[in-house]
N, C-alpha and C positions, 0 to 999 in steps of 0.2 A: 498513644495512638497519633497517627499522621493527621495533619490538619485538614487534609482532603484525600478522597479516594479517586485515583485516575482509572478510568474505564475506556476501553477502545474496542474494536471488533476484529474479526479474522481478516478483514481487508487490509489490515496494517502489516500482515505476514511477518510479525515479530516471533522470535523463537520462543517456545513455551518456557524455557529456562529463564528468559529475560523477564517474561510476565510474572513468573513466580518469584523471582529474586527481588523485584520491585513492587510486588503486591498489586499488580495491575489486573482489574476485572476485564472480562472479554464477552462480547456478544457474538453469536454464532450464526452466520448466514449458512444456508443448506445447499448442498448440490445432489443431483440425481445422476447415478452412473450405473449402467447395466441393470436398471430396474430397482436399485437399492438407493435409499435416501441416506446420505451421510451428514452428521452434524456433530455437536459437542461430544457425545459419548460414544460414537462409533466412526471415528475418522480413519480414513486410509492413510498409510505412510505415503509421503509425497513421491518417492521413487516408484511405488506400487501404482499410484494415480498416474503418472506420466508414462509408465510401462503400458498401462491399459490404453491411454490415449494414443500412443504410438501403434498400438494394435488395432486401432480403429474406433475405439469407443468414443462417443460423442456426449459428454456430460452437459447437464443444463444446471442453472442456479436459481436460487430464490433469496430475496432479501429478508432481513429480519422483520417481523411485523410488530405492530405497537404492542400486542399482548405479550409477546416474548420479551420485548424490551422492558416493559413494566415488571415482568417477573424477575428478570435479572437485576433491575434497579432495586427492587424490594429487598432481594437477597443482599445487595451490597449496603443498603441502608442499615441493615442490622449491625454492620461493622462501623459505618461512618455516615454521619448525616449530611455531609457535604461531598457531592459527586461532580467530577468534571468528566464528561463523556467527550472523547476526541474521535470524531466519526468519519467513516469512508465517504468520499466525495458524493455530494448530492447530483453531480453530473453523471454519475455512473451507476448509482443505486438509490433505492428509495430508503435505505437503512437509516440515513440521518434523519430523514423526516419522521420515521417510526420512533426514533429515540427522542426526538423533540416533542411529539405527541404524548409519549409515555411520561416524559418529565413533567410536562404541564399538568397532565392529570393527576399524577402523584403529588404535586405541589398544591394542587386545589384540594385533594383529599386530606392532606395533613400539613400542619404548619411547622413541623419539627425539622424540615429538610430543605436543602438547597441543591438543585441539580441543573448545572450548566452544560449546554450542548454546544459543541463547535463543529461546524462543517468545515473540514480541513481542505476541501476542494482537491484532495490528494488521494493516492491509491498506493497500494503495496508498501514497500518500505519508505515511501515518500510520507505517507500517513505515519508510518513507524517512526520516522526521524522526528516528526513533530511530537509524537509521544515521548521519545527519548528527551527532547528539549524540555518537555513538561516535568519529567522525572527529575532532571538536573535542577530545574527551578524550584520544584518542591523541596529538594534536599538542601537548597540554599535558604530555605525559609520563606519563599515567596508565597503569597496568599493564592487561593484558588482564582479570584478575580484578576489578579496581576498575571497569573499564568495564562488565563484564557485571553486577556487582552493582548499579551505578547504574541500568542499564537496567531490571532486574528490579523494583528498588525504585520506579521512577517510571512503570511501565506503565499504571497506573491514572490517571496525570495526562496521558496522551496522549489527547486528545479528537478523535473523529471525528464529523463530522456531514455528511450528503450528501443530495442529491435526485436523482430520475431523471425523465426527460422522458417516458418511455414504460413504462407498468406492465407491458406485455406481457412484457418481458424478465425481470421479476422473477417473473411468474407461470410462465414457462417453467423458472426455476430453483427453483421451489416456494416462493417467498417470499411470494407473495400468491395468493388463490384467482382462478380464471377469472372468476367473477362480479365480484370487486373490480376486476380489471383492465379488464373491459369497461364497467362503470358509471363507474369513475374515469376512464378514458380519454374517454368520452363527456362527463363533467361537467368535464373540465379539472382533475381532482384530482391534486396532486402531493405524494406522500409525503415526509416528513422522516424519515431513518433515521440510526442511528448504529451504532457496533460496541461491543457491551457489555462487561462486565467479563470475560466468558468467551471474548470474542473472536468472537461471532456477530453477524450483521446483524440489526437489530431496528428495526421501525417505531415511531417516537415521537410522531408527530402528522401532520397533513396540512393542506394549504392549497389554495386554488383559483387557478390561474394560476402562470405561469412566473416572473414578476417577484417575485411574493410569496414564492415558494419560495426564490429566491436571497437575498432579504432575511432570510427565516427562518433561514438559516445563520448570518448574522451576528448575528441576535438570540440564537440559541443560544450563540454565542461570548460575547455580552455577559453571558449568564445563568450561564455556567460557567467563565469565565476566572479569576473569584475573585482569590485572592492572587497569581495569576501575571500580573496585568494589566501590571505593569512588568517582567516577566521572560520575555517572549517575544521573543527577539532576532530570530526569523524566524518567518513563517507560511507553511505549505505548502498549495497549491491544485492540485487535479488535475481534469481535465475530460475528457468524452467527445467531443472534436472540437467544443468550444464555448468558444473562447479569448476571444471578446469578453465572454461572460458571466463567465468567469473574471476578466477585467479589472474588470468591474462590481463584483464581490465584493470584489476587492483594493481598489478605490477607496473602497468603503463602509468596509472595515476601516481604511484610512488616516484617513479622516475621523473615525471613532468613537475609535479607540484611539491614533492617531499612529504607528503601526507603519509602518516604511519598507522592510523588508527581507522579500523573498518569493521563494519558488521555485515557479514555476508549470510544470506539465508535463501531458501527456496521461494519462488512465487507460489503461494498456496493454491490449492485446488479451485477455490472460489473465483480467483482471478485467472489462474491457469487454464481454467475451462474455456476461457474466451482467447487466450493468448497463444496457448499450446506449448509443447515441449521445445526447448531451445531459446525460449525468451530470455533476453538479457536487459536488465534495467539498472539504471544509475541514478542516485539521488544526492544532491548537495545543496548547499545554500549559495545563492548568486544575487547578482543585482536585480533581476527580474526573471520570470519564467520565460 
């Protein structure tokens, strides 16, 4: 048996095959679309989800509650008494807090378990990249405590940068004003955003046109990779049903940095409900966020 069980949530946007291969547990946030609630056992395929959004559907999401988190942890404790839960940013969801409350309650009820909960202050494959690092450390024989400590010490080295194709979805989530969304859409303005030190989404610049916005992501990487230039063994890219654009970003990174290892996956529905189709996000290790 592995010396500890790694658990994350769907906010990490990791492929199911990756979760299965590395025996990673997962908590499921829910989303409501066209009057139907989707979660662990009735998920929509990502391309179908984005097709519905392009057709005008407006999904809403809900965090994991403490009861659901406790139920999942109890299931995983049957497999391993030591659990490391690597959680979706507390700056974007209450899911981390639900996991923390569930862990505290379980450890009060029973003395045979140890559940550590880490707030990644990260989202999508940024959270996923920290899970990947934890998997690697566990494989190297690191303890759960050592792994959790490394993640906490390197949270601010996990750089997120992304762009969206339609400002109206950010307006719906309260990220930009209605006027900004209307004017920006008409002018072809594409915002460049990141996840800041507190784990919140923040706009940092804007460009005109899709191609420029994609190259701006790689420009940001060039400006922020710093001393990690030779220490990014893998780069993660997530997209809102825009795989060809993800390949374009990947190829530009290969050309500029010589990096050859990538994980590319969809922005899942829970985050995609707020960012919309065409979102493009890039995640790597750098000197600071």
